[in-house]
SESETI-94813 format. One line per 2 residues: their letters; for each residue x, y, z negated of N, C-alpha, C. Coordinates in steps of 0.2 Angstrom, whole numbers. Atoms other than C-alpha are relative to their C-alpha. Example, Ala and Ser with C-alpha at 12.3 -4.5 7.8 and 13.67 -1.06 7.14 Angstrom:
REM residues 2
as	4,-6,0,62,-22,-39,4,6,0 ~ -4,-6,1,68,-5,-36,-4,5,-3
This chain:
REM residues 292
xx	-6,-5,-2,3,76,92,4,1,-6 ~ -4,-1,6,18,79,81,1,8,-1
xx	-1,-7,1,19,96,73,8,2,-2 ~ -7,-2,1,36,106,72,0,1,-8
xx	0,-1,7,41,105,54,2,7,-2 ~ -1,-7,2,42,121,44,5,0,-6
xx	-4,-1,6,54,127,31,-3,4,-6 ~ 3,-3,5,47,132,14,5,2,-5
xx	-5,-2,5,56,142,1,-3,-3,-7 ~ 2,2,6,55,134,-16,2,5,-5
xx	-1,-6,4,53,149,-27,2,-2,-7 ~ -2,2,7,54,140,-44,7,-3,0
xx	-6,3,0,70,132,-38,6,5,1 ~ -5,-6,-2,78,149,-33,1,5,-5
xx	-2,-5,4,87,161,-43,5,5,3 ~ -4,-5,-3,99,176,-41,6,-3,3
xx	-6,3,-2,113,163,-38,-1,-5,6 ~ 1,6,-5,105,149,-27,-6,1,3
xx	6,0,-3,93,149,-14,-2,-8,2 ~ 2,7,-2,83,132,-11,-6,0,4
xx	5,1,-5,72,128,4,-1,-7,1 ~ 2,7,-1,63,112,9,-2,0,7
xx	2,2,-6,61,105,26,-6,-5,0 ~ 6,4,1,43,99,27,-2,-5,6
xx	1,5,-5,44,84,38,-7,-4,-1 ~ 6,4,1,29,77,29,-6,3,4
xx	5,-3,-4,18,89,39,0,-1,7 ~ -1,2,-7,23,82,56,-6,-4,3
xx	6,5,-2,9,69,57,-3,-3,-6 ~ 3,3,6,-3,61,45,2,-7,-2
xx	-2,7,0,4,44,48,7,-1,1 ~ -7,1,-2,20,44,57,4,6,-2
xx	-2,-6,3,26,57,45,8,0,-2 ~ -7,0,3,43,63,38,5,-2,5
xx	-5,2,-5,58,55,45,-1,-6,4 ~ 1,6,-4,50,40,52,0,0,7
xx	0,-1,-7,47,46,69,7,0,3 ~ -7,-1,-2,65,51,71,4,-6,0
xx	-4,6,1,72,35,65,-3,-6,5 ~ 3,5,-4,60,25,76,1,1,8
xx	1,-2,-7,60,35,93,5,-4,5 ~ -5,3,-5,76,28,101,-1,-8,0
xx	2,7,-1,71,10,96,-5,-1,4 ~ 5,1,-5,55,12,105,2,1,7
xx	-2,-1,-7,63,19,120,4,-6,2 ~ -4,5,-2,76,5,120,-4,-7,1
xx	4,6,0,63,-9,117,-4,0,7 ~ 4,-1,-6,53,-2,132,5,-1,6
xx	-5,1,-5,69,-1,143,2,-7,1 ~ -2,7,-1,73,-19,139,-6,-5,2
xx	6,4,-2,55,-25,144,-3,-3,-6 ~ 3,3,6,50,-29,126,-8,1,1
xx	7,0,1,31,-32,123,-2,1,-7 ~ 2,0,7,32,-32,104,6,3,-4
xx	-5,-2,5,41,-23,90,-1,-4,-6 ~ 0,4,6,45,-33,74,5,4,-5
xx	-4,-3,5,52,-26,58,-2,-3,-7 ~ 1,3,7,53,-29,39,-2,6,-5
xx	1,-5,5,47,-21,23,-4,-3,-5 ~ 4,2,5,38,-22,7,-7,2,0
xx	7,-2,-1,20,-20,3,-2,7,0 ~ 2,-8,0,21,-1,1,5,3,5
xx	-5,-3,-5,33,2,16,-3,5,4 ~ 2,-6,-4,31,19,24,2,-2,7
xx	-3,2,-6,42,12,38,-5,-5,4 ~ 5,5,-4,29,-2,43,-6,3,2
xx	6,-3,-2,14,9,43,2,5,6 ~ -2,-5,-5,23,22,54,2,-4,7
xx	-2,4,-5,30,8,65,-6,-3,4 ~ 6,3,-2,13,0,67,-4,5,5
xx	3,-5,-4,5,16,74,4,3,6 ~ -4,-3,-5,20,22,84,0,-6,6
xx	0,6,-5,20,4,93,-6,0,3 ~ 6,-1,-3,2,6,96,-1,5,5
xx	0,-6,-5,4,23,105,5,-2,5 ~ -4,2,-6,18,15,115,-2,-6,4
xx	2,5,-4,8,1,121,3,-7,-2 ~ -4,6,2,18,-12,111,-4,-4,-5
xx	2,4,5,12,-26,100,5,1,-6 ~ -4,-1,6,19,-26,82,-1,-5,-5
xx	0,4,6,23,-38,68,4,2,-5 ~ -3,-2,6,28,-35,51,2,-6,-5
xx	-2,5,5,38,-47,40,1,3,-7 ~ 1,-3,7,33,-44,22,4,-3,-5
xx	-4,3,6,44,-46,7,-5,-2,-6 ~ 4,3,5,34,-57,-5,-7,-3,3
xx	6,4,-2,19,-69,-4,-6,5,0 ~ 6,-3,-1,2,-63,1,-4,0,-7
xx	4,0,6,-9,-58,-14,-7,0,2 ~ 7,1,-1,-28,-59,-16,-3,6,4
xx	2,-6,-3,-29,-41,-10,6,4,3 ~ -6,-4,-3,-18,-32,2,1,7,-2
xx	-1,-7,3,-10,-16,-3,-3,5,6 ~ 2,-5,-5,-17,0,5,4,1,6
xx	-5,0,-5,-1,1,15,-1,-5,6 ~ 0,6,-5,-3,-16,23,-7,0,4
xx	7,-1,-3,-22,-13,26,1,5,6 ~ -1,-5,-5,-17,3,36,4,-3,6
xx	-4,2,-6,-4,-6,46,-4,-5,4 ~ 4,5,-3,-16,-20,50,-5,3,5
xx	5,-4,-4,-29,-7,56,3,3,6 ~ -3,-2,-6,-16,-1,68,3,-5,4
xx	-2,6,-4,-13,-18,75,5,-4,-2 ~ -6,4,2,1,-25,65,-2,-7,-3
xx	0,7,3,2,-44,62,5,-1,-5 ~ -5,1,6,9,-49,45,2,-7,0
xx	-3,6,2,20,-63,41,4,1,-7 ~ -2,-1,7,23,-65,22,6,-5,-1
xx	-6,4,2,40,-72,16,1,0,-7 ~ -2,0,7,46,-77,-1,6,5,0
xx	-6,-5,1,59,-65,-8,6,-3,1 ~ -6,3,-2,72,-78,-6,1,0,8
xx	0,0,-8,68,-80,13,2,7,2 ~ 0,-7,-3,67,-61,15,8,2,0
xx	-6,-3,1,85,-59,9,5,-2,7 ~ -4,1,-6,92,-67,25,-4,2,7
xx	3,-3,-6,86,-56,39,2,-3,7 ~ -2,3,-6,97,-64,52,-3,-7,1
xx	4,6,-1,89,-81,49,-7,1,2 ~ 7,-1,-2,72,-74,50,0,2,8
xx	0,-2,-7,76,-66,67,1,-6,5 ~ -1,6,-4,83,-82,74,-7,-5,0
xx	6,4,1,68,-92,67,-6,3,4 ~ 6,-3,-2,55,-80,73,1,4,7
xx	-1,-3,-7,63,-74,90,-5,-3,5 ~ 4,2,-5,51,-75,104,1,5,6
xx	-1,-4,-6,50,-69,122,-3,7,-1 ~ 3,-7,1,47,-50,122,0,3,-7
xx	0,-3,7,50,-47,103,6,3,-1 ~ -6,-5,1,62,-33,99,0,1,-8
xx	-1,-1,7,68,-33,81,3,7,-2 ~ -3,-6,3,71,-16,71,1,-2,-7
xx	-2,1,7,80,-17,55,-4,4,-5 ~ 4,-3,6,71,-13,38,2,8,0
xx	-2,-7,1,70,6,37,2,4,6 ~ -3,-2,-6,76,8,55,8,1,-1
xx	-7,0,1,94,6,49,3,-3,6 ~ -4,2,-6,106,5,63,2,6,4
xx	-3,-5,-4,115,15,76,-6,5,3 ~ 5,-3,-3,99,20,85,-4,4,-5
xx	4,-4,5,90,25,69,4,6,-3 ~ -4,-5,3,105,35,63,0,6,5
xx	0,-5,-5,105,44,80,-6,4,0 ~ 6,-3,1,87,48,78,-1,4,-6
xx	0,-4,7,89,54,60,4,6,1 ~ -5,-6,-1,103,66,66,-4,5,4
xx	4,-5,-4,90,74,78,-5,4,-4 ~ 4,-4,5,80,80,63,3,7,0
xx	-4,-6,0,93,94,63,-1,5,6 ~ 1,-4,-6,89,100,80,-5,5,0
xx	6,-5,-1,79,116,83,0,5,-6 ~ 0,-5,5,84,126,68,7,1,-3
xx	-7,-2,2,99,135,60,2,-4,-6 ~ -1,4,5,104,121,49,8,1,-3
xx	-7,-2,2,123,127,48,0,6,-5 ~ 0,-5,5,117,141,37,0,-2,-7
xx	1,2,7,115,130,22,7,-3,-2 ~ -7,3,3,130,125,11,-1,-7,-2
xx	2,7,2,121,109,5,-6,-2,3 ~ 6,3,-2,108,97,11,-1,-6,-5
xx	2,4,5,99,86,-1,-5,-5,2 ~ 6,5,-3,89,70,4,0,-6,-5
xx	1,7,3,82,54,-3,4,-5,4 ~ -4,6,-4,92,38,1,-4,-6,-2
xx	4,7,0,82,22,4,5,-5,3 ~ -4,4,-4,90,12,18,7,3,1
xx	-6,-4,-1,103,26,20,1,2,8 ~ 0,-2,-8,98,29,39,0,7,0
xx	1,-7,-1,93,47,37,7,4,-3 ~ -6,-3,3,108,52,26,6,-1,5
xx	-6,2,-4,120,43,38,-1,5,6 ~ 1,-5,-5,112,54,52,2,7,-1
xx	-2,-7,2,115,70,43,7,0,-1 ~ -7,0,1,132,66,38,4,0,7
xx	-4,0,-6,137,63,56,0,7,3 ~ 0,-7,-3,132,81,60,2,5,-4
xx	-2,-5,4,138,90,45,6,5,3 ~ -6,-5,-1,149,106,48,5,-1,-6
xx	-5,0,5,165,107,38,-1,3,-6 ~ 2,-4,6,158,119,26,-5,-3,-4
xx	6,3,3,143,108,21,1,-6,-4 ~ 0,6,4,140,95,8,-7,-3,0
xx	6,4,0,127,81,8,-1,-4,-6 ~ 1,3,6,120,75,-8,-6,-5,1
xx	6,5,0,109,59,-8,-2,-2,-6 ~ 3,2,7,97,55,-22,-2,-7,1
xx	2,7,-1,96,36,-23,-7,-2,-3 ~ 7,2,3,78,29,-25,1,-7,-3
xx	-1,7,3,86,12,-31,4,0,-6 ~ -4,1,6,94,6,-46,5,-6,1
xx	-6,5,0,111,-3,-46,1,-3,7 ~ -1,2,-7,112,-4,-27,8,2,2
xx	-7,-1,-1,131,-6,-25,2,2,7 ~ -2,-1,-7,131,-6,-6,-3,6,3
xx	4,-6,-3,120,10,-3,5,5,3 ~ -5,-5,-2,135,22,-2,3,-2,6
xx	-3,2,-6,144,12,11,-5,-1,6 ~ 5,0,-6,128,10,21,-1,7,3
xx	0,-7,-3,128,29,23,7,1,3 ~ -7,-2,-3,147,31,26,2,-4,6
xx	-2,5,-6,147,16,39,0,4,7 ~ 1,-3,-6,142,27,53,4,7,2
xx	-3,-6,0,153,42,50,8,-1,0 ~ -7,0,0,172,45,53,2,1,-7
xx	-2,-1,7,182,44,37,1,7,-3 ~ -1,-7,2,186,62,37,-6,4,-3
xx	6,-3,2,168,66,34,-2,-3,-7 ~ 3,3,6,166,54,19,1,4,-6
xx	0,-4,6,172,67,6,-6,5,-1 ~ 6,-5,0,157,78,11,-7,-3,-2
xx	7,3,3,144,65,4,1,-2,-7 ~ 0,2,7,140,62,-14,-7,-4,-1
xx	6,3,1,127,49,-19,-1,0,-8 ~ 2,-1,8,118,53,-36,-5,-6,-1
xx	4,6,2,111,37,-44,-4,0,-7 ~ 2,-1,7,104,44,-60,-8,2,-1
xx	7,-3,0,86,49,-55,-5,-5,3 ~ 5,5,-3,77,32,-50,-6,-1,-5
xx	5,1,4,66,33,-65,-2,-7,-2 ~ 1,7,2,68,14,-69,1,-4,6
xx	-1,4,-6,70,8,-51,-5,2,5 ~ 3,-2,-6,63,8,-34,-8,0,-1
xx	7,-1,1,45,14,-34,-3,0,-7 ~ 2,-1,7,44,15,-53,-3,7,-1
xx	3,-6,1,33,29,-58,-3,1,-7 ~ 2,-1,7,32,32,-77,-4,6,0
xx	4,-6,1,20,45,-84,4,6,1 ~ -4,-6,0,34,58,-85,1,2,7
xx	0,-2,-7,36,57,-66,-6,3,3 ~ 6,-3,-2,18,59,-63,-2,7,-2
xx	1,-7,3,17,74,-74,4,5,4 ~ -5,-4,-4,32,81,-65,-3,2,7
xx	3,-1,-7,23,79,-48,-6,4,0 ~ 6,-4,1,7,87,-55,3,8,-1
xx	-2,-7,1,17,102,-61,4,3,6 ~ -3,-3,-6,27,104,-45,-5,2,5
xx	5,-3,-4,11,105,-36,-3,6,-2 ~ 2,-6,3,5,118,-47,4,6,2
xx	-5,-5,-1,21,128,-45,1,2,8 ~ -3,-1,-7,25,126,-26,-5,-2,5
xx	5,3,-5,9,118,-18,4,-5,4 ~ -4,5,-4,21,104,-13,-2,-7,-2
xx	1,7,1,15,86,-12,6,-4,0 ~ -6,4,0,27,73,-16,-2,-7,-1
xx	2,7,1,27,54,-17,4,-3,-6 ~ -3,3,6,31,42,-31,6,-4,1
xx	-6,4,-1,45,33,-22,6,4,1 ~ -6,-4,-3,56,46,-14,0,7,-2
xx	-1,-7,0,52,64,-14,-1,3,-7 ~ 1,-3,7,46,67,-32,7,-1,-4
xx	-7,1,3,63,60,-38,5,4,3 ~ -4,-5,-3,72,70,-26,0,7,-2
xx	1,-6,2,64,86,-31,2,1,-8 ~ -2,0,7,67,82,-50,7,0,0
xx	-7,0,0,85,78,-46,3,7,2 ~ -3,-7,-2,88,95,-37,-1,5,-6
xx	1,-5,6,80,105,-52,5,-2,-5 ~ -5,2,5,91,95,-64,7,2,2
xx	-7,-2,-2,107,98,-54,1,7,0 ~ 0,-7,0,103,116,-52,1,3,-8
xx	0,-1,7,100,117,-71,7,-1,-3 ~ -7,2,2,117,109,-74,6,3,3
xx	-5,-4,-4,126,122,-63,4,-4,4 ~ -4,4,-5,131,109,-50,2,4,6
xx	-1,-3,-6,130,122,-37,3,7,-1 ~ -3,-7,1,141,138,-36,-4,6,2
xx	3,-6,-2,135,155,-34,0,1,7 ~ 0,-1,-8,129,159,-16,-2,-6,4
xx	2,6,-4,124,141,-12,-7,1,3 ~ 6,1,-4,110,138,0,-2,-7,1
xx	2,7,0,101,122,-2,-6,-2,5 ~ 6,2,-4,90,113,11,-1,-7,-3
xx	3,6,2,80,99,3,-4,-3,6 ~ 3,3,-5,73,86,15,-6,-4,-3
xx	6,4,2,55,81,12,-2,-5,6 ~ 0,6,-5,55,64,21,-7,-3,1
xx	7,3,-1,36,61,20,-1,-6,-5 ~ 1,5,5,30,45,12,-6,0,-4
xx	5,-2,5,15,52,4,-5,-6,0 ~ 4,6,0,5,36,9,1,-4,-6
xx	-2,4,6,14,28,-5,-4,1,-6 ~ 4,-2,5,3,37,-17,-7,-3,0
xx	6,3,-1,-12,27,-11,-1,-6,-5 ~ 0,5,5,-7,14,-24,-3,2,-7
xx	2,-3,6,-12,26,-38,-8,1,0 ~ 7,-2,0,-30,29,-44,-1,7,2
xx	1,-7,-4,-37,44,-35,0,6,-4 ~ 0,-6,4,-38,55,-50,6,1,-4
xx	-6,0,3,-20,53,-55,4,6,2 ~ -3,-6,-3,-14,67,-43,-5,5,3
xx	5,-5,-3,-22,83,-38,1,2,7 ~ 0,-1,-7,-17,82,-20,-1,-7,4
């Protein structure tokens, strides 16, 4: 069962001028957590309506998307295949082990092969197989991500701040923004020139000025987690009892604190930070490295 996400006040981020709260999507489900269910739900519906018997998608060895897809497909009664970036190593990552436990079949591809998703879909197309883009990117994923905002008074915020991986979630939020709101995306990647356009693609041009992509807080690149980031994650847990992951949400929260300290937000701003889940990514760390 999916739990309704709660909103938590981030006391140490909040001062007399700015209020900062976080939407705890990570608490919705232990596996299909964060934004994953929202990004997948309409694809699953569409696949079933089209008579598909199997879902297929793409990701790396530590893909939150693939684990969530594996379990969601199992619950929907569909088979599932994951096309994995990189050749198989002697030991599968904890992420891929979990995905296989939920019934996912793995197909490993070289990094060169992986770059051409269109060719992969043609080569591996099979009767009843329904492909979902990496990270759920696409119109149905954006529509699902937009529905994250249903059920609470999101228009009371002046700013929403979220991690940006594929750009699907940010695109969903941008499509729903009220005129008085700004969306700030914190890139988890280094030097991805196409990422901003991936977000803007699904929104009319008049909304484009409401989005800003910040690219200064990747800590060396996608999934890089130097000691200073791990120290920040431990300190944040002590202050806020907030668990974060090494790929997305730790860098998101660090960025928000830095932007507040740099007076990026005017007096009276009310921030909603989106905790997009992904905590399973921490399984790649030694168990004693984090207190949660």
